[in-house]
C-alpha positions, 0 to 999 in steps of 0.5 A: 333574892326575894320572891313574891311569897316574902312577908313584908318584914322579910322585905324590910330586913333584906332592904336594910341588909342590901343598904349595908352591903351596898349591892344585892345578895350574891347567891347561886341558883338553888343554893337555898336550904333544902326543904325538910318536907317534899312538896306533896307533904307541904301541900298536904300540911297546908290543906289539913291546916286550912280545912281542920284548923289544926295547930302547927304544933299538932301537924308537926307531930303528925309529920315528925318535923319541927313546928317552924317547918310546918309554919314555913310550908304553910307560908310557902303553899298558901299563896300558891293555892290562893292564886289558883282560886278556891273551887266550889264543889257544886259549881264546876268551873267556878273559882273564887280568887278575890274578895269581890268573887266571894261576896258575889257568890255569897249573895246567892244565898250562901251562909258566910263565916269569917274567922281571924286565925292566930298562928304563933311564930318565932320571935323576930331577932333583936334590932329588927325593924317592926319587931314589936308589930308581931306581939299580940296585945291580948296574948303577949305572944309573937303571932301572925293573923290570917283571915279565912272566909268559909261557907256554912258547910265549912268549905274555905272560900278565901284565905287571905290577909296575913298580917302581924299579930298586933293588928286588931281584927276590926282594923283588918276588916277595914284595911282588907276591904271586907267592910266595904264589901258589906256596905256595897252588898247589904243582903250578905250576912256573916 
């Protein structure tokens, strides 16, 4: 059973497998593979990655696990943090959950920094739909890209928009609605 945390390519693959089987997947509750990191460690790995932008390979060495384990932990925890919203230390009670919230907060005179981070991922299996979408044109590696917005002090305000590596950063600005936010709020500078 797929959760809301699944990536689009996982959904497409599971749909194709369901078509072949002719029925949904039959798996008992709790039959998934057990995580190599407990939840607290997965949360810590994700927070360190978001705050310091350490590569997954470095975090894997620090936690004595494989890089793919770190990537999976970040992929699981990141949406949970995003749904909770990002807190602002000097404004108790304020949580930024959407792009519009971030731009409304930044309009008050906060410096805005945006970054499109690239994370290397495993090469998708041969014959898998959308396999070429992960190959970056510049690096010729299989990567995913994320958009992170922070303030002038480096505090993360929003981390959203996981997309395949082939997507250009300018295309992401348009499709994620960031360009529209700049158009509607001309006083915001990044």
